[in-house]
BAVONU-829369 format. One record per residue (C-alpha): residue number from 1; residue in three letters; x, y, z. Coordinates in steps of 0.5 Angstrom, whole numbers, plus 2048, in hexadecimal, padded with zeros to 3 digits. Example, Ala and Ser with C-alpha at 12.3 -4.5 7.8 and 13.67 -1.06 7.14 Angstrom:
BEGIN
PT_n_res_c1_c2_c3
PT_1_ALA_819_7F7_810
PT_2_SER_81B_7FE_80E
// end
This chain:
BEGIN
PT_n_res_c1_c2_c3
PT_1_UNK_9F6_954_8E5
PT_2_UNK_9F4_950_8DF
PT_3_UNK_9F7_949_8E2
PT_4_UNK_9F3_94B_8E9
PT_5_UNK_9ED_94C_8E5
PT_6_UNK_9ED_946_8E1
PT_7_UNK_9EE_942_8E8
PT_8_UNK_9E8_945_8EB
PT_9_UNK_9E4_943_8E5
PT_10_UNK_9E6_93C_8E5
PT_11_UNK_9E5_93C_8ED
PT_12_UNK_9DE_93F_8EC
PT_13_UNK_9DC_93A_8E6
PT_14_UNK_9DF_934_8EB
PT_15_UNK_9DA_937_8F1
PT_16_UNK_9D4_937_8EC
PT_17_UNK_9D6_930_8E9
PT_18_UNK_9D6_92D_8F0
PT_19_UNK_9D0_931_8F2
PT_20_UNK_9CD_92E_8ED
PT_21_UNK_9CF_927_8EE
PT_22_UNK_9CD_927_8F5
PT_23_UNK_9C6_92A_8F3
PT_24_UNK_9C5_923_8EF
PT_25_UNK_9C0_91F_8F3
PT_26_UNK_9BB_919_8F1
PT_27_UNK_9B6_91E_8EE
PT_28_UNK_9BB_921_8EA
PT_29_UNK_9BE_91A_8E7
PT_30_UNK_9B6_918_8E6
PT_31_UNK_9B5_91F_8E2
PT_32_UNK_9BB_91E_8DE
PT_33_UNK_9BA_917_8DC
PT_34_UNK_9B2_918_8DA
PT_35_UNK_9B4_91E_8D6
PT_36_UNK_9B9_91A_8D2
PT_37_UNK_9B4_914_8D1
PT_38_UNK_9AF_919_8CE
PT_39_UNK_9B4_91D_8CA
PT_40_UNK_9B7_916_8C7
PT_41_UNK_9B0_912_8C6
PT_42_UNK_9AB_918_8C5
PT_43_UNK_9AE_91F_8C3
PT_44_UNK_9B4_91C_8BF
PT_45_UNK_9AF_918_8BB
PT_46_UNK_9AA_91D_8BA
PT_47_UNK_9B0_922_8B7
PT_48_UNK_9B2_91C_8B3
PT_49_UNK_9AB_91C_8B0
PT_50_UNK_9AB_923_8AF
PT_51_UNK_9B2_923_8AB
PT_52_UNK_9B0_91D_8A7
PT_53_UNK_9AA_920_8A4
PT_54_UNK_9AE_926_8A1
PT_55_UNK_9B3_921_89E
PT_56_UNK_9B3_91D_897
PT_57_UNK_9B2_915_898
PT_58_UNK_9B7_914_893
PT_59_UNK_9BD_919_893
PT_60_UNK_9BC_91C_89A
PT_61_UNK_9BC_923_898
PT_62_UNK_9B8_928_89B
PT_63_UNK_9B1_929_897
PT_64_UNK_9AA_92B_898
PT_65_UNK_9A8_926_893
PT_66_UNK_9A4_922_898
PT_67_UNK_9A0_927_89A
PT_68_UNK_99E_929_893
PT_69_UNK_99C_922_891
PT_70_UNK_998_922_897
PT_71_UNK_994_929_896
PT_72_UNK_994_929_88F
PT_73_UNK_990_922_88E
PT_74_UNK_989_922_890
PT_75_UNK_98A_91A_891
PT_76_UNK_98E_91C_897
PT_77_UNK_98B_923_89A
PT_78_UNK_984_920_89A
PT_79_UNK_987_91B_89F
PT_80_UNK_987_921_8A4
PT_81_UNK_980_923_8A3
PT_82_UNK_97E_91C_8A4
PT_83_UNK_982_91B_8AA
PT_84_UNK_97F_922_8AD
PT_85_UNK_978_91F_8AB
PT_86_UNK_979_919_8AF
PT_87_UNK_97C_91D_8B5
PT_88_UNK_976_922_8B5
PT_89_UNK_970_91D_8B4
PT_90_UNK_973_918_8B9
PT_91_UNK_974_91D_8BE
PT_92_UNK_96D_921_8BD
PT_93_UNK_969_91A_8BE
PT_94_UNK_96D_917_8C3
PT_95_UNK_96D_91E_8C7
PT_96_UNK_965_91E_8C7
PT_97_UNK_964_916_8C8
PT_98_UNK_969_916_8CE
PT_99_UNK_967_91C_8D1
PT_100_UNK_960_91A_8D1
PT_101_UNK_961_913_8D4
PT_102_UNK_966_916_8D9
PT_103_UNK_960_91B_8DB
PT_104_UNK_95B_915_8DB
PT_105_UNK_95F_910_8DF
PT_106_UNK_962_916_8E4
PT_107_UNK_95B_919_8E6
PT_108_UNK_956_913_8E5
PT_109_UNK_955_90C_8E8
PT_110_UNK_956_908_8E3
PT_111_UNK_955_900_8E4
PT_112_UNK_95B_8FC_8E2
PT_113_UNK_960_902_8E2
PT_114_UNK_966_8FE_8E4
PT_115_UNK_965_8F9_8DF
PT_116_UNK_964_8FF_8DA
PT_117_UNK_96B_902_8DD
PT_118_UNK_96E_8FC_8DC
PT_119_UNK_96C_8FB_8D5
PT_120_UNK_96E_902_8D3
PT_121_UNK_975_901_8D5
PT_122_UNK_975_8FA_8D2
PT_123_UNK_973_8FE_8CB
PT_124_UNK_979_903_8CC
PT_125_UNK_97E_8FE_8CD
PT_126_UNK_97F_8FA_8C7
PT_127_UNK_983_8FD_8C1
PT_128_UNK_97E_901_8BC
PT_129_UNK_981_8FD_8B6
PT_130_UNK_97D_8F7_8BA
PT_131_UNK_977_8FB_8BA
PT_132_UNK_978_8FC_8B2
PT_133_UNK_979_8F5_8B1
PT_134_UNK_973_8F3_8B5
PT_135_UNK_96E_8F7_8B1
PT_136_UNK_971_8F5_8AA
PT_137_UNK_96F_8EE_8AD
PT_138_UNK_968_8F0_8AE
PT_139_UNK_967_8F6_8A9
PT_140_UNK_96C_8F5_8A4
PT_141_UNK_96A_8F3_89D
PT_142_UNK_96A_8EB_89F
PT_143_UNK_968_8ED_8A6
PT_144_UNK_963_8E9_8AA
PT_145_UNK_95E_8EF_8AB
PT_146_UNK_95F_8F1_8A4
PT_147_UNK_95D_8EA_8A1
PT_148_UNK_958_8E9_8A6
PT_149_UNK_954_8F0_8A4
PT_150_UNK_956_8EE_89D
PT_151_UNK_953_8E7_89D
PT_152_UNK_94D_8E8_8A1
PT_153_UNK_94B_8EF_8A0
PT_154_UNK_94E_8F1_899
PT_155_UNK_951_8F7_89D
PT_156_UNK_958_8FA_89B
PT_157_UNK_95B_8FD_8A1
PT_158_UNK_960_903_8A1
PT_159_UNK_967_901_8A0
PT_160_UNK_96C_900_8A6
PT_161_UNK_972_903_8A2
PT_162_UNK_974_90A_8A1
PT_163_UNK_973_910_8A5
PT_164_UNK_96C_90E_8A9
PT_165_UNK_96F_907_8AB
PT_166_UNK_975_90A_8AE
PT_167_UNK_971_90F_8B2
PT_168_UNK_96D_90A_8B4
PT_169_UNK_972_905_8B7
PT_170_UNK_976_90B_8BA
PT_171_UNK_970_90E_8BD
PT_172_UNK_96E_907_8C0
PT_173_UNK_975_907_8C3
PT_174_UNK_976_90E_8C6
PT_175_UNK_970_910_8C8
PT_176_UNK_972_90D_8CF
PT_177_UNK_978_911_8CF
PT_178_UNK_973_917_8D0
PT_179_UNK_96E_914_8D4
PT_180_UNK_974_912_8D9
PT_181_UNK_977_919_8DA
PT_182_UNK_970_91D_8DA
PT_183_UNK_96D_918_8DF
PT_184_UNK_973_919_8E3
PT_185_UNK_972_921_8E3
PT_186_UNK_96B_920_8E4
PT_187_UNK_96C_91C_8EA
PT_188_UNK_970_922_8ED
PT_189_UNK_96A_927_8EC
PT_190_UNK_967_92A_8F2
PT_191_UNK_960_929_8F2
PT_192_UNK_95F_92F_8F6
PT_193_UNK_960_933_8F0
PT_194_UNK_95B_930_8EC
PT_195_UNK_956_930_8F2
PT_196_UNK_957_938_8F2
PT_197_UNK_956_939_8EB
PT_198_UNK_950_935_8EB
PT_199_UNK_94D_939_8F1
PT_200_UNK_94E_93F_8ED
PT_201_UNK_94A_93C_8E7
PT_202_UNK_94E_938_8E3
PT_203_UNK_94B_933_8DF
PT_204_UNK_94E_92C_8DF
PT_205_UNK_950_92D_8D8
PT_206_UNK_953_934_8D9
PT_207_UNK_957_931_8DF
PT_208_UNK_95A_92C_8DB
PT_209_UNK_95C_932_8D5
PT_210_UNK_95E_937_8DA
PT_211_UNK_961_934_8E0
PT_212_UNK_963_92D_8DF
PT_213_UNK_966_92D_8D8
PT_214_UNK_96A_933_8D9
PT_215_UNK_96D_930_8E0
PT_216_UNK_96F_92A_8DC
PT_217_UNK_971_92E_8D5
PT_218_UNK_979_92D_8D7
PT_219_UNK_978_926_8D8
PT_220_UNK_974_925_8D1
PT_221_UNK_979_929_8CD
PT_222_UNK_97F_925_8D0
PT_223_UNK_97C_91E_8CF
PT_224_UNK_979_921_8C8
PT_225_UNK_981_923_8C6
PT_226_UNK_983_91C_8C8
PT_227_UNK_97D_919_8C4
PT_228_UNK_97F_91D_8BE
PT_229_UNK_986_91C_8BE
PT_230_UNK_985_914_8BF
PT_231_UNK_980_914_8B9
PT_232_UNK_985_918_8B4
PT_233_UNK_98B_914_8B6
PT_234_UNK_987_90D_8B5
PT_235_UNK_98A_908_8B0
PT_236_UNK_987_901_8B1
PT_237_UNK_980_903_8B0
PT_238_UNK_981_908_8AA
PT_239_UNK_986_902_8A7
PT_240_UNK_981_8FD_8A8
PT_241_UNK_97A_900_8A5
PT_242_UNK_97C_907_8A3
PT_243_UNK_97D_904_89C
PT_244_UNK_97E_90A_897
PT_245_UNK_97D_90F_89D
PT_246_UNK_984_911_89E
PT_247_UNK_987_914_8A4
PT_248_UNK_98D_916_8A7
PT_249_UNK_990_910_8AB
PT_250_UNK_98E_90C_8A5
PT_251_UNK_992_910_8A0
PT_252_UNK_998_910_8A5
PT_253_UNK_998_909_8A6
PT_254_UNK_997_907_89E
PT_255_UNK_99D_90C_89D
PT_256_UNK_9A2_909_8A2
PT_257_UNK_9A0_902_8A1
PT_258_UNK_99E_902_899
PT_259_UNK_99E_8FC_895
PT_260_UNK_9A2_900_890
PT_261_UNK_9A7_902_895
PT_262_UNK_9A7_906_89B
PT_263_UNK_9A8_90E_89A
PT_264_UNK_9A9_910_8A1
PT_265_UNK_9AB_917_8A0
PT_266_UNK_9A4_918_89D
PT_267_UNK_9A1_914_8A2
PT_268_UNK_9A4_919_8A7
PT_269_UNK_9A2_91F_8A4
PT_270_UNK_99A_91C_8A4
PT_271_UNK_99C_91B_8AC
PT_272_UNK_99E_922_8AD
PT_273_UNK_998_925_8AA
PT_274_UNK_994_920_8AE
PT_275_UNK_998_922_8B5
PT_276_UNK_997_92A_8B3
PT_277_UNK_990_929_8B2
PT_278_UNK_98F_925_8B9
PT_279_UNK_994_92A_8BD
PT_280_UNK_990_930_8BB
PT_281_UNK_989_92D_8BD
PT_282_UNK_98C_92A_8C3
PT_283_UNK_98F_931_8C5
PT_284_UNK_989_935_8C3
PT_285_UNK_985_930_8C8
PT_286_UNK_98A_931_8CD
PT_287_UNK_989_939_8CD
PT_288_UNK_981_938_8CD
PT_289_UNK_981_934_8D3
PT_290_UNK_986_938_8D7
PT_291_UNK_982_93E_8D6
PT_292_UNK_97C_93A_8D8
PT_293_UNK_97E_935_8DD
PT_294_UNK_97D_935_8E5
PT_295_UNK_97D_931_8EB
PT_296_UNK_976_92E_8EE
PT_297_UNK_975_92C_8F5
PT_298_UNK_96F_928_8F6
PT_299_UNK_96C_929_8FD
PT_300_UNK_965_926_8FB
PT_301_UNK_966_920_8F6
PT_302_UNK_961_91E_8F1
PT_303_UNK_95C_919_8F3
PT_304_UNK_959_915_8EE
PT_305_UNK_952_916_8ED
PT_306_UNK_94C_911_8EB
PT_307_UNK_94A_912_8E4
PT_308_UNK_943_910_8E1
PT_309_UNK_93E_911_8DC
PT_310_UNK_940_913_8D5
PT_311_UNK_946_916_8D7
PT_312_UNK_948_90F_8DA
PT_313_UNK_947_90B_8D4
PT_314_UNK_94B_90F_8D0
PT_315_UNK_951_90F_8D5
PT_316_UNK_951_908_8D5
PT_317_UNK_950_907_8CE
PT_318_UNK_955_90C_8CC
PT_319_UNK_95A_909_8D1
PT_320_UNK_959_901_8D0
PT_321_UNK_959_902_8C8
PT_322_UNK_95F_906_8C8
PT_323_UNK_963_902_8CC
PT_324_UNK_960_8FC_8C9
PT_325_UNK_962_8FE_8C2
PT_326_UNK_969_900_8C4
PT_327_UNK_96B_8F9_8C7
PT_328_UNK_968_8F5_8C1
PT_329_UNK_96F_8F5_8BE
PT_330_UNK_972_8F1_8C4
PT_331_UNK_96D_8EC_8C5
PT_332_UNK_96D_8EB_8BD
PT_333_UNK_975_8E9_8BE
PT_334_UNK_974_8E5_8C3
PT_335_UNK_96E_8E1_8C0
PT_336_UNK_971_8E0_8B9
PT_337_UNK_978_8DE_8BC
PT_338_UNK_974_8D7_8BE
PT_339_UNK_971_8D6_8B7
PT_340_UNK_973_8D2_8B1
PT_341_UNK_976_8D6_8AB
PT_342_UNK_976_8D5_8A4
PT_343_UNK_97A_8DA_8A1
PT_344_UNK_978_8E1_8A3
PT_345_UNK_971_8DE_8A5
PT_346_UNK_96F_8DB_8AB
PT_347_UNK_96B_8D5_8AC
PT_348_UNK_965_8D4_8B1
PT_349_UNK_969_8CE_8B5
PT_350_UNK_96D_8CF_8BB
PT_351_UNK_975_8CD_8BB
PT_352_UNK_97B_8CF_8BE
PT_353_UNK_97F_8CE_8B7
PT_354_UNK_981_8D6_8B7
PT_355_UNK_984_8D5_8BE
PT_356_UNK_988_8CF_8BB
PT_357_UNK_98A_8D2_8B5
PT_358_UNK_98D_8D8_8B9
PT_359_UNK_98F_8D5_8BF
PT_360_UNK_997_8D6_8BD
PT_361_UNK_996_8DD_8BB
PT_362_UNK_991_8DE_8C1
PT_363_UNK_997_8DC_8C6
PT_364_UNK_99C_8DF_8C3
PT_365_UNK_999_8E6_8C2
PT_366_UNK_996_8E6_8C9
PT_367_UNK_99D_8E5_8CC
PT_368_UNK_99F_8EB_8C8
PT_369_UNK_999_8EF_8CA
PT_370_UNK_99A_8EE_8D1
PT_371_UNK_9A1_8EE_8D2
PT_372_UNK_9A2_8F4_8CE
PT_373_UNK_99C_8F7_8D2
PT_374_UNK_99E_8F5_8D9
PT_375_UNK_9A5_8F8_8D7
PT_376_UNK_9A2_8FF_8D4
PT_377_UNK_99D_900_8DA
PT_378_UNK_9A2_8FF_8DF
PT_379_UNK_9A7_904_8DC
PT_380_UNK_9A1_909_8DA
PT_381_UNK_99F_909_8E2
PT_382_UNK_9A6_90A_8E4
PT_383_UNK_9A7_910_8DF
PT_384_UNK_9A0_913_8E0
PT_385_UNK_9A1_913_8E8
PT_386_UNK_9A8_916_8E7
PT_387_UNK_9A5_91B_8E2
PT_388_UNK_99F_91D_8E5
PT_389_UNK_9A3_91E_8EC
PT_390_UNK_9A8_923_8E8
PT_391_UNK_9A3_927_8E4
PT_392_UNK_99F_928_8EB
PT_393_UNK_9A4_928_8F1
PT_394_UNK_9AB_92A_8ED
PT_395_UNK_9A9_92F_8E8
PT_396_UNK_9AF_932_8E4
PT_397_UNK_9B1_934_8DD
PT_398_UNK_9B2_92D_8DC
PT_399_UNK_9AC_929_8DF
PT_400_UNK_9A8_92F_8DC
PT_401_UNK_9AB_92D_8D5
PT_402_UNK_9A9_925_8D7
PT_403_UNK_9A2_927_8D8
PT_404_UNK_9A2_92A_8D1
PT_405_UNK_9A5_924_8CE
PT_406_UNK_9A0_91F_8D1
PT_407_UNK_99A_923_8CD
PT_408_UNK_99D_920_8C6
PT_409_UNK_99A_919_8C7
PT_410_UNK_993_91C_8C7
PT_411_UNK_995_91F_8C0
PT_412_UNK_999_919_8BD
PT_413_UNK_995_913_8BA
PT_414_UNK_997_90C_8BB
PT_415_UNK_999_90B_8B3
PT_416_UNK_99D_912_8B3
PT_417_UNK_9A1_910_8BA
PT_418_UNK_9A3_909_8B6
PT_419_UNK_9A5_90D_8B0
PT_420_UNK_9A9_912_8B5
PT_421_UNK_9AC_90C_8B9
PT_422_UNK_9AE_908_8B3
PT_423_UNK_9B1_90E_8AF
PT_424_UNK_9B6_90F_8B5
PT_425_UNK_9B8_908_8B8
PT_426_UNK_9B9_904_8B2
PT_427_UNK_9C0_906_8B1
PT_428_UNK_9C6_906_8B5
PT_429_UNK_9C8_908_8BB
PT_430_UNK_9C1_906_8BE
PT_431_UNK_9BE_900_8B9
PT_432_UNK_9B7_8FF_8BC
PT_433_UNK_9B3_8FD_8B6
PT_434_UNK_9B0_8F6_8B6
PT_435_UNK_9B1_8F5_8BE
PT_436_UNK_9AC_8F5_8C4
PT_437_UNK_9AF_8FB_8C7
PT_438_UNK_9AD_900_8C1
PT_439_UNK_9A6_8FD_8C2
PT_440_UNK_9A6_8FE_8CA
PT_441_UNK_9A9_905_8C9
PT_442_UNK_9A3_907_8C4
PT_443_UNK_99E_904_8C9
PT_444_UNK_9A1_908_8CF
PT_445_UNK_9A1_90F_8CB
PT_446_UNK_99A_90E_8C8
PT_447_UNK_997_90C_8CF
PT_448_UNK_99B_910_8D4
PT_449_UNK_996_915_8D4
PT_450_UNK_990_911_8D7
PT_451_UNK_994_910_8DE
PT_452_UNK_998_916_8DE
PT_453_UNK_991_91A_8DE
PT_454_UNK_98E_916_8E3
PT_455_UNK_995_916_8E7
PT_456_UNK_995_91E_8E7
PT_457_UNK_98E_91E_8E9
PT_458_UNK_98F_91A_8EF
PT_459_UNK_995_91E_8F1
PT_460_UNK_991_925_8F1
PT_461_UNK_98D_922_8F6
PT_462_UNK_993_920_8FB
PT_463_UNK_995_925_900
PT_464_UNK_99D_926_8FF
PT_465_UNK_99D_927_907
PT_466_UNK_99D_91F_908
PT_467_UNK_9A3_91E_904
PT_468_UNK_9A6_924_908
PT_469_UNK_9A4_921_90E
PT_470_UNK_9A8_91A_90C
PT_471_UNK_9AE_91E_90B
PT_472_UNK_9AE_922_911
PT_473_UNK_9AE_91C_915
PT_474_UNK_9B4_919_912
PT_475_UNK_9B2_916_90B
PT_476_UNK_9B6_918_905
PT_477_UNK_9B2_91C_8FF
PT_478_UNK_9B2_915_8FB
PT_479_UNK_9B0_911_901
PT_480_UNK_9AB_916_903
PT_481_UNK_9A8_916_8FB
PT_482_UNK_9A8_90E_8FB
PT_483_UNK_9A5_90D_902
PT_484_UNK_9A0_912_902
PT_485_UNK_99E_916_8FC
PT_486_UNK_99F_910_8F7
PT_487_UNK_99A_90C_8FB
PT_488_UNK_995_911_8FB
PT_489_UNK_996_912_8F4
PT_490_UNK_995_90A_8F3
PT_491_UNK_98D_90A_8F2
PT_492_UNK_98D_910_8EC
PT_493_UNK_993_90D_8E9
PT_494_UNK_990_906_8E9
PT_495_UNK_98A_909_8E5
PT_496_UNK_98E_90C_8E0
PT_497_UNK_992_906_8DF
PT_498_UNK_98C_901_8DE
PT_499_UNK_98A_906_8D8
PT_500_UNK_991_906_8D6
PT_501_UNK_991_8FE_8D6
PT_502_UNK_98B_8FD_8D3
PT_503_UNK_98D_902_8CD
PT_504_UNK_994_8FF_8CC
PT_505_UNK_991_8F8_8CB
PT_506_UNK_98C_8FA_8C6
PT_507_UNK_991_8FF_8C2
PT_508_UNK_991_8FE_8BB
PT_509_UNK_994_904_8B7
PT_510_UNK_99B_904_8BA
PT_511_UNK_99C_8FD_8BA
PT_512_UNK_99A_8FC_8B3
PT_513_UNK_99F_900_8B1
PT_514_UNK_9A4_8FD_8B5
PT_515_UNK_9A3_8F6_8B6
PT_516_UNK_9A7_8F0_8B3
PT_517_UNK_9A5_8E9_8B2
PT_518_UNK_9A9_8E8_8B9
PT_519_UNK_9A5_8EE_8BD
PT_520_UNK_99E_8ED_8BA
PT_521_UNK_999_8EF_8C0
PT_522_UNK_991_8ED_8C0
PT_523_UNK_98F_8F3_8BD
PT_524_UNK_993_8F2_8B7
PT_525_UNK_991_8EB_8B7
PT_526_UNK_98A_8ED_8B6
PT_527_UNK_98B_8F2_8B1
PT_528_UNK_98F_8ED_8AD
PT_529_UNK_989_8E8_8AD
PT_530_UNK_984_8ED_8AB
PT_531_UNK_988_8F0_8A5
PT_532_UNK_988_8E9_8A3
PT_533_UNK_981_8E7_8A4
PT_534_UNK_982_8E2_8A9
PT_535_UNK_97C_8E5_8AD
PT_536_UNK_97C_8DE_8B2
PT_537_UNK_983_8DF_8B3
PT_538_UNK_983_8E6_8B5
PT_539_UNK_97D_8E5_8B9
PT_540_UNK_981_8E0_8BD
PT_541_UNK_987_8E4_8BE
PT_542_UNK_983_8EA_8C0
PT_543_UNK_97F_8E6_8C5
PT_544_UNK_985_8E5_8C9
PT_545_UNK_987_8EC_8C8
PT_546_UNK_980_8EE_8CB
PT_547_UNK_981_8E9_8D1
PT_548_UNK_987_8EC_8D3
PT_549_UNK_984_8F3_8D3
PT_550_UNK_97E_8F1_8D7
PT_551_UNK_983_8ED_8DC
PT_552_UNK_987_8F3_8DD
PT_553_UNK_981_8F7_8DF
PT_554_UNK_97E_8F2_8E4
PT_555_UNK_985_8F2_8E7
PT_556_UNK_986_8F9_8E8
PT_557_UNK_97F_8FA_8EB
PT_558_UNK_980_8F4_8F0
PT_559_UNK_987_8F6_8F2
PT_560_UNK_985_8FE_8F3
PT_561_UNK_97E_8FC_8F6
PT_562_UNK_97B_901_8F1
PT_563_UNK_973_900_8EF
PT_564_UNK_974_904_8E9
PT_565_UNK_979_906_8E4
PT_566_UNK_97A_90E_8E3
PT_567_UNK_97E_913_8E0
// end
């Protein structure tokens, strides 16, 4: 009887095993491969970071000393409040500026609107540290504007360094994110709702407060979270003009890359504090949005109206002044790239001297930037399309887990990601430190969410019936996906891909942790020249980086035949 029972058990195991093997298909393999990649390059590094924060650097023993050191000194704990002050300040100001600009350009006819939209996009596409460096040239202690006011008028301008300067730089870069998101939401508002409220006696101001703001509030909250998390994770701006104003990303960088030797475990402990903070804020925002979210279907779209009188003057002044100030850093970089320099000073005569000096650096760094960027963006598109399809059309326990894992890049800054990857892949069996591969991996992890989000959004708009019809006509599931669904997804995928591409070629924080002399990118090359005081050289490299960004946007708009860029 025992023998018979054992034999039956073996037979049932074989049946289950063969059934499992026969059930393996293309999407099963894709799910497994993607899950392994995320586990290896995101989950495992995050777990390694967690472990490292609780270990002693010298002995490797388990300890809470790293956290005692951090929370026991105001030098470190003040960095939390400094980071939060930057995040809150930048978020509140950008929400007000961006939402008001979106309202004006959506509801009213403003001459030159297309030019303004191009300049808005241009202002957001260069790294924030380039904006910081540009404002140092203009408003630094020896800045062009500072010296003009001091010499000609005897007026001392407020310093660009510290909290005020950091907020100024980040606001002028990131109000455009609020504008793009909110203007997209406003365009979907059904004007019949607004007309109905006006017919019931609502004044224009009350209409805005009671109708328009509540309708776009979920979008405002989502965009505000992105701005907040980007602000507190920003490294380059605080490093260049923060001076004594300590923030968490700078503390992490200095602990890991310190002149007196690296304290990787202490850096990991600070990173864990920052990840915990951003994770709590992220999930709190998601909870609020899920309670307030809804879908809008516009029956009668908004038609911009003419604006005249004092209101019109104020609208024009506000729109042109805000956009004009925000693009000053970009034009400053381009202008100063063609000036002669003497030390840290720019002379009044024009020259190609800076480009000539940096020719070799520009060529090598540009080659690295474009090569790494192209490889990263191809892999980003492939992974994003597959993950989007799995999370929307093939939901199960494994794909649901994948969906949760893809949240991590939102709450991990570039410097933390760089440390995570170095902690995991600087020893055998997989040594990636110092190679191009580790930078490409960092690019993929950091910038995947842009393409993934747009891929999921477009997939929800595609009916599964089209793919099912192709299968019913004899196509295999994978062939139906590539021939039908993927082609329909392409427009949405490209929108996210261009955002991923632009942010990839401008990436600094992760690259600064991971690069070597053989893998230097354009953004790192700019940063190096700025920190050495070689402003002309930095301007020459930065102008090439901005030209790359501008060409990318033009190619995207032409190839997709879009008249404007929207999120």
